[in-house]
N, C-alpha and C positions, 0 to 999 in steps of 0.2 A: 650384512654377511655373519658366518657362527666366529667366536675370538683362534678357534686352534686356523679357520681360518688365517690373520689380522697376522697374530706368530709369527706362524711362517711364510707370507709375507712380507713381513719385517727381517725377518733371520735372511731371508734371500737378500731383502734390500743391502744391511750390513754388506753381506756375503761379494757383492756383487763387482766391478770391476769400475761400473762404468751404470750407474741410472741416467734413463733422458727423458724427458718430461714435451709431450710434441704440444701448442697451443698455439689454439688461434686468436684470429681477429674478433671476435662476434661468436656466439653462442646459437646460434640456426642452425639448420640443415644443410645451406651450401653452404659452410664450416664444419660441419658435424661431415660431408659429402669431400671436404677439401683434406679434412684431416687425416680420411682415410684413403685418400688418393698418396698422401704423401708417405703414410707409412707405411704404405708401399710402397715404397720405391728407398722408403727407408731401407726396409726388409729384408731387400731387392741385392742390394749396393752392401749391409752388414754378411746377405749368405757370402756374394761374391771373396769379399774381403774371413771367411770363410769362423764366423762372428751368426751367435744363436742369441735369437731376445730370447726371454717372459716374462709374462704383463702381470705389469700388478698395480689390480681391477680397481681393488676397494679405495683409496684413497679418491679415485675418479666416478666411481658408485653412491659414492654413500654423500650428501650432500652438505654435511662441517664438512669434513676431511678436504673438498674438491678447492675451495677456497683455499686451505691453507697449505696444501698445496703452490699455489698460485702467485702465497707469496713466500713461500722455498728458492723458488723459482728470478722473484727478486725485479718479472718483467710486464709488459703488458700484456692482455689476454684473456685468454677463458686455457684453462687446464683438461687436456683432453685425452693424452694416454700417457703413462707411471709405467718407462722395462729398464728393466735392465739390460744392456750388451753385453761380452764374453766370449771368449773364446773355450771353445769343451776339448777336456781331459782326455777326452774320448773321440771321435766322429760316433754320434749318435745308429742307430738305425732308418734305409730312409723310409720314407710313408711311405704309405703303405698308396698304390696305383690302379687306377679297377678299365676294365679293358677297354679298347676303344670301341669297340662295337657296344657297348656299354651306354657310352655318355654320347654316339652319335649322332645326329639326330639330321636326316635324308628329306626335301621338302619332294 
């Protein structure tokens, strides 16, 4: 990642009301799937509470940073995702949706 992305992520983390690290016991394909399922639940519950999330990928994608992120959590396991969570100052536009006819598959 370029330095600009790292600087933007750093500012976002500094200004975030809450940071969350999603970790798993190991770093296998099964752990990645479990992390994805946990992330889905986390994002759905956050949305119910009116919260939004932003992903800070660099600490998880950069091989040198990932162990340091896990050390900061002071817990066991493998860090899989770093998120900023917070309430938006104003609601954003709804995500665009495709028409049902474009995605419905009939046998």
